[in-house]
N, C-alpha and C positions, 0 to 999 in steps of 0.2 A: 685178803688176797682176791676174793671176788670183786671187791670194790675197785681194786687197782685194774683188774681186767676190764671191767666195765668202762672205767675212765679211759683206758687206752683205746678201746673200741669207739668210744665217742669221739675221741680226737681224730681217729682214723675216718669216721663218717664226715666230721666237719672238713677235713682236708679234702676229701673227695667232693663235697659239695661245693667247695671253693675253687676246685680245680679248673683252670682254663685251658687253653691251647698251648700254642708253641710261641715262646719269646726266642727269637733267633740268637744263637751264640756268636753270630758274625759280629765283629766290632770294627767299625768304620773308624779311621783316623779322624780325630775331632777338630782338625784345622778350621779356621773360619772360612766361610764362603766370601769370595771377593768378586765384586763387579768387573767385568773386563773394561779396559779404557775406552772412552768414546771413540778413539782412533781406530779401534778394531773394526768399526762398523762404517767404512766410507761410503759416501754416495756413489751410485754407479756412475760410469763415464757417460759423457754426452750432455748437451745442452738441455736443461729441464728434463733429464731423463726420468722416466716413471720408477718409483721405488716403494718399498714396503708393500709389496703385492701379496694379496691374500684372498683366498676364495672360500666361500661356504655354500650351503644349500640355499637355493632361492625360492623354493615353493615347498608344498607340504609333502609331495611324493617323489622328488628327486629328478625331475625333468627340467629344472632351472637351476642356474648357478649365479651367485652374486660375485662379481669380481671387483675388488676395491684396490686402490693404489693412491699414491700421493705424487704430485708434481711440485718441486719446490719454487718455482719462479713463475709460471704462467698456467692459467686454467686450461689452455688449449694445447694439444689436442685432448678432448675428454671422451674419446670413443675407443671401443675395443673392437678389433678385427678377429673373427673366429671361424674355423672351418673343421669338418670332421678329417681325421687322419686319411691320407690318400687320395683326397678330392680337393685339393688347394684351390686350383684355378677355376673350377666351375662353381664351387659351392661357398665361396666367401660371403660372410655376412658381418654386418656392423651393428653395434648397439651403443647408444649415447648414454653417458653417465649422468646422475645427479651429482653436482659438484658443489662443495661448500668448504668453509674453513671455519676455525674458532680461534678465540683468544682466552688465554688463561694467565692471568696477571700480567707479567712482562713478556709472555711468549706469544707469537702468533704462529699458527700452523702454516704449512704449505696448503695447496689445493688438494682437497680430498675428494676422490671420485669413487662412486659406487654405480656399477653398471650391471643390470639384471639381464642375463640372456636366457631365453626361454624356448620351450618346445624342442628340447634336445632329445636325441635318441638315447634309449637306455643302453648300458653297457657299451659304451662307444668313446674311444679317445678323441679328444678335440684338442687342436692348437689354437693358441690366441696370442695376439700382439698388441703391445701398448707403445704409445710414443710415436715418434717420426723421425725419418732420416737417419742419421747416425746415432740417435738416441733410441731407436726401436729396439725392444725387448721381447722375445718369445718365450712362451711357457706352454704347458699342456697339463690336462687333467683327463680323468676317466669317470664317465657317468656311472652310477650304480646300475645293477640289474633291475628289472621292474619289481615292484613290490609283490611280495608272495610268501607263503607259509614256510616253504622249504628251500628258500634261497640263501646259499651260503655267502657269508660277507664277514669281513674282519676289520675290527675297530682297534686303534691305539687309544690309550688312556693316559692322561698326564694332567698335572695341576702345579700351581705355585712355581712356575718356572724361573721367572727372572732372567738376568743376564750376567750371570757369574761364570767363572770357569767351570764350575760343577754343572751349571745350567747348559753349557756347551757340551760336556760329556753326555748328558741326558738326551739332547736333541740329536747328537751324532749317533748314539746307540739306537735311538728310535728310527732314524732315517735308514740306518743300515738293516734294520728289521724290515725287509721288504714285504712281509706278509700284509702289513696294515693298509687299509684303503682310505680310511677316514678317521680323524683324530677327535675324540671327545675330550674337550678341555674343560676342566672343572673350576677354573677362576685363578685370579691373581696372575696378571701378565707381565707388565714391565717393571713393577716396583718403582716407578717414578716418584711415588709419594715418599720414598725413603730419603729423598734429597730435599734441601731447603727449597721453599715455595713450590714444592712438588715439580721439580724441574721437567718440563714436558719434552725437552731435548731427548730424555730418556724413553719417551714413548717412540720417537723417531728411531733411536738406536735399536730399539727392541724390534720394531717392525723389519728393519734391515736383517736383524740377527735371525729371526724365524723364517724369512721368505724362502730359504732353500727348502722348506717343507710346505709352508702355507700357500705358496704360489701354485703348488702342484697337486694337492690334495685338499679337500674341504676340512676346516677345523669347525667343529660346532661348539660355539662360544657360550660360556657361562661367566656371569659376573661374580667377582670376589670383593672382599672388603679392600683391597688395594685398588680397585677401580672406582672407589666412591669419590675421591677427590674432592670433598666438601670442606672448604677452609675459609670459614667466615672472617678470620682475622686478615686476610688479603682480599676481602669482598668476593670470594668465590662461593656462591651460594647454591650452585646448580649441581646436585649429585650426579656423578658418572658422566660429567661433561666430555672429558677426552675419549673415554671408552665408547660412548654412544656416537660421538662424532666419527670415530675411526672404524668401528666394527658394527657393521649392519648385519642383521639377521631377519629371517622371513616371518616375523611374528605375526603379521596380519593374516597369513595364510591359515593359521590356526585360531582366528578370531580373538587373539590377545590384544590388549590395548597397550601393551609395553613391550619393548624389545628385551626386557630383563626377564621375561617368562614366555615360553612359546613351546611348540611341539613340532616334530617332523616324522615322516616315515622314511625308513631307508632299508631297502631290501626286506628282511623279514623282522626288523626292529621297529618299534614305536618308541621314540625317545622324547622325554619330557624335561625341559630345562626349567628350574625354579630359581628364584632370587632369595637368598638368605637375608639380604639387607634392604628388602622392601617390605612394606606392610602386607602381612599375611593373616591377620585376625579375621574373625568372622565378618562377612559382608564386605571386605576389602576387595578391590579389583583382582588381586592375585588369587585369593580365596575363591572368589566367585567363578574365576576361569577354570581353576583346577576342578572345582566341584562339577562343572560341565564338560570338562575335558575327558575325565576317566570313562564316562559312558560312551565316548566316541570310539574307544579302542576296541578293535574287533580282532580277538586272538586267532581267529581262522584266517585272517589276512596277515597280521603281524603278530606272531606269538611271542616274541620277545619284547617285554615292557621294561624299559630302562629309564631311570630318573637320575638327573645331574643336578647337583646342588653344591654350594661351597663349604658351609659349616656342617661337620659331621654330626648325625644324631646318636651315634654309638662310637665312643672314642675312650680308650683306657690309658691316654697319655694325659700327664698332668698340664700340659699346654692346651689352652682352649677347652678344657674340660667341661662338658655339658653345656657349651655356648649354643649348640643347636636344640636344646631341649625344648624350647617354647614352640618351635616349628614341629618337631616330633609330636608334641601333645596335640597340635592342631591337626596334623595330617596323616599320622601313622595308621589310624583305623582305616583310612581310604586306601592306603598302600596294602593292608592285609586284605580287605574286602576284594580288591582288584587283582591281588596276587602279583605284585610287582616282583620281577625276577631279580633286579640288581640296582643298587643305589651307589653311585659314585660321588665322592666328595673330596675336598682338599683341605685347606686351612691349617691343619696339623701337619708340621713338616717331618713326617715319617711315614711309614707304610703300616696298614693294618687291614686285616680281613676278619669278618666276624662269621659266626654260625648263622643259621636262620632263626632269628629270635624275634620277639616282640614284647612291648610292655603295655599292650592295650587293655589289660584286665584291671589296671590300677584305677581306683578312684579315691576320693578324699576320705572315704570311711572304711573301705576294706583292708588298706595297708599293704596291698599286694604290689609292691613297687620293685620287684626284682625281675628283670627280663627272663623269659622262659623260652623254650624251643617252641617254634611254631612253623610248621610246614608250609603255611601260606605266606610266610614273611620273605623279604628280600635277603640277600646276602649284602651287607653294608661293606664298602671298600673305601678306606681312607687313602689317598694317594697324593697327598700334598708335597711330595718329595722330588720336586722337579729340579731343585738345586739353588733356590733364591738366596739373596744376600743375607737374610735373617738367621740362615743355618738350620741345623737339625734340631728336631724336637726329640730329645734323648732322654726323657724323664717318664717312662711308664710307670703306671700305679702297680703296686705289689699287694697281694698276689694278683697274678693275671686273672681277670674275671672270667666266668664260665662262657660268657657270649663271645669272647675274643678267641678267634681260631688261630691266627698267625699274626705277629707283629715284628717289625725290625726298623731300627732307627738308621736309615741309609737312604740315598737318593736312587731314582730309578724311573722306569716307565712300565706299563702293562699293555697286554695284547688280549683282545677277546675275540676268539674265532667262533662264530656261529655256524654250525654244521647243518642243521636242519630244525624242524619245529620243537624238537624234543632235547637236543644235546648242544652244548657249546663248551669249548675248552678255554680256560682263562690262565694266563701266566703273567708273572711278574719278574722283572729283570732288574737286578741291582747294578748300579753304574760300575762297581769296582770288579765285575766279572766281565769276561767277554760276552758280547750280546747274546749269543745262543744259549748261554747258561741260564737256567730257570731257577730262581730262588724260592718261588711259591707258585703252585699250580693247583687247579681244581677242574674236574669235569662237572659242569653245571647242568642240572636237569630243569627243564622248563616248568614253571609252577602251574601253568594251565594244562599242558599235554602230558607231563610225566612228573607229577609231584613226589618224586622219591627222595630220600635222604642222600646227600652227596657224602663222599669221603675224601679228604684232603690227602694230597701226597707231599705236603710240605715237609713233613717230618723227615723225609729221605733226602732233603735238599739243603738243609741248613749247614 
């Protein structure tokens, strides 16, 4: 009898040690994602009208904006006219773009323009115009507040978007969520490489598709695997060619040697973008840059330290399981030492949020290879659930590992509301609810200023 009791207690302890967080009971209909037809994305009216307009931060501190657009027929006009709201007639300015184009197999792009406008006032709405005559198009954006430790600011987060009917729901839900001021995009944009010969027309349609957001607020870009576009069988040997021609970022402002990894400050956040598909081994350019980058972060100025990358380091889905492991091994100790608050990634087409855990104690001799609770570690959030044509990743490992706090195979977007140097509120919104409904949420405590343990409220929302 005693042996039976002992055995039952042993089983109970094993179950407790294996217990993870919450796997949502919500079941999304598993119909395939389908790309919207090309005809869904017509060119704007007017001769040589500017299209595929998108903006991003243009310097390290938020006083500059890169405005990018494409003209299909002529490289001119290649200037942007801009002015602060309410002062149009006396304060118009012009900036000239750097203009280029590229060829990819049997495709030739239109003229791609990138204009950097500088010395903008903080926290100010600006209008800008592109094109000329009947093809003139007007947009606007708001600059961020000046960098500071208690500056509130709200980010949207999205990844693996594509251009399907599900993608459209995700984007419309995000746009209707008017809290967000800047998008943190964790990679996989157009999915043009899904088509034969990586049909670059799908880069054009994607640019038109997202313009209703990208022309009005900055998107902070991260490159994913669907941006590589390396295809030797058709003599395309330059990785990331369409992406890097179309999407410029301010990488030189952070002394990076590549637009695939860089950093910016925005309000009270310091954002580091990494490339999962560029070399990151010891002494490579990305490794050396990141090693020098972390000491530059001043948590008294920008208390929130956020990292964007594409391939997740912690993932309990059978899809792409442990694909980010080699980068984790290289960099995780730096993340712990520098108390990174949040790491956002994509790649896995579902949603998952971890507890604060690390695996830095492991070495080849001690065998300690299980992630453990670590108050200096980031929360890892996988948000590759934009709606892409490859569909959902709905094969979670069982049992749910202890490091996984909440997971669900659905499409959606997230919102991060930074309140001050100590507190931020994070929410995730699934597509199949009305936008205000929250499927997962967490009050986040800053690792530098208030390194207390958080408690998820997800259990009340599934």
